[in-house]
N, C-alpha and C positions, 0 to 999 in steps of 0.2 A: 828500560821499561819495555816489557813484552805484553802483547795482547793475548788474553786467554782465548783459545780457540773453542768454538762450539763443539759439542760432542755428538751431533747427529750422525756423522759418518760411522763412529764407533758403535753407537747404539743400534744402528741398522746393519752393522757388519758389512759396510760398503767396501768396494774396491773399484778401480777405474781402468778402463781399456784406453790406451793412448793410441791415436792414429795420426798419421802425417800424410797429407795429400796435396797435389797441385790443383785439384778441383774441389768445388763445394760438394759435400756429401751430407746425407742425413743420418741420424742415429739409427734409423731402421735399416738403411743400407749397410752401415758400418757393422752392424751385428753379424753380418754374414762374411766378414773378412777377419783374418787373423790380425790381432792388434800388434802394433810396433813394440809395445811394452804393456805389462800388467803391473799396476801399482797398488799397494795396500794401505798407504797412509797419505794424508793430505801433504805432508812434507815430501814424500816420494814423488807424488804427482806434480807438485809445484817445482821441484828440482828438475824433473824431466822436462817440463815446459820451459823453464828458464834456460836450461842447458841447450835445448833445441833452438830456442830463439837466439841465444848467444852464438851458436854455431853458424847462424845465418846473418848475424848482425853486421858483417862486413858489407853485405849488399842491402841491408835493411834501410828502407826509406821511412817506414812507420809500422807500428804494431797496434792492432786494434783487438781489444779483449772483449769477449762476450761472457758475461756472468749472469747469474739469476737476477741481478739488479739492472741489467742493461749493458750497453756497449760503452767502453771506455777507451780513450786513446792512451797508450802507454806513456809513462814517465820513467826516466832512467832510475835504475836501482830498486824498482818496486815489483819486478816480475815475480820473484819467489813469494814474497809476502802476500801479494794480491791473490795469487793462485792458491796458496795454502789456505787462506781464509775462506775463499769461495768453496773449495773442496771440502773443508771441514764442516760446512753446512750440508754436505751430502749432495751437492749439485754438480752440474757439468761446467766445464770451462772450454771455450774455444778461442783461438787466436788466429788472426790473419796477419801474416808477415808480408808486407809489401816491399819488394826488392826492386833493384834496377833491372832485373831479368825476368820478373814475373811475381806470382803470388804463391805463398805456402800457407796451407791451412793446417792447423794443429787442433786436435780434439781430445778431450778427456771425458769419457762417458761413464757415469756411475752405474754400478750394478750391485744388487744385493744377492745373497746366496740362492734365492729362488729364481732370480733372473739369469744367473750364471753359476750353476753348481760346479762348473769345471775348475774354477779358481777359488782357492781358500787361503786365508792368511798364513796357514802353516805350510803352504806349498812353497818350497824354497827354490823351485826351478825358475821362478820369475822374480823380478824385483818389485 
């Protein structure tokens, strides 16, 4: 049984800029930095987030998710589904990965064509 995803992201022609940092940043500051990746679907964004978390999971102590509905502590196996659902609403997602060696902050910031005319879904140079 699969959950039907909301269509806000598609209706608004959204895409997401993915950022990875060892310090807390704001959306306003991140706008001035080249994203780690540009993602055009909720599935793509959720996959990037889940894969990035998994790449650091050997050191992970906990993962804290920020979604439009508040902060959640991660449960195993739900990274991709949780991210995809939140992104399909056209919102942002951030995650804090607490490791034995420090913290890793992951951000997915939503943009529509007016906010970021540089990236379009037909642009195949980015994922």
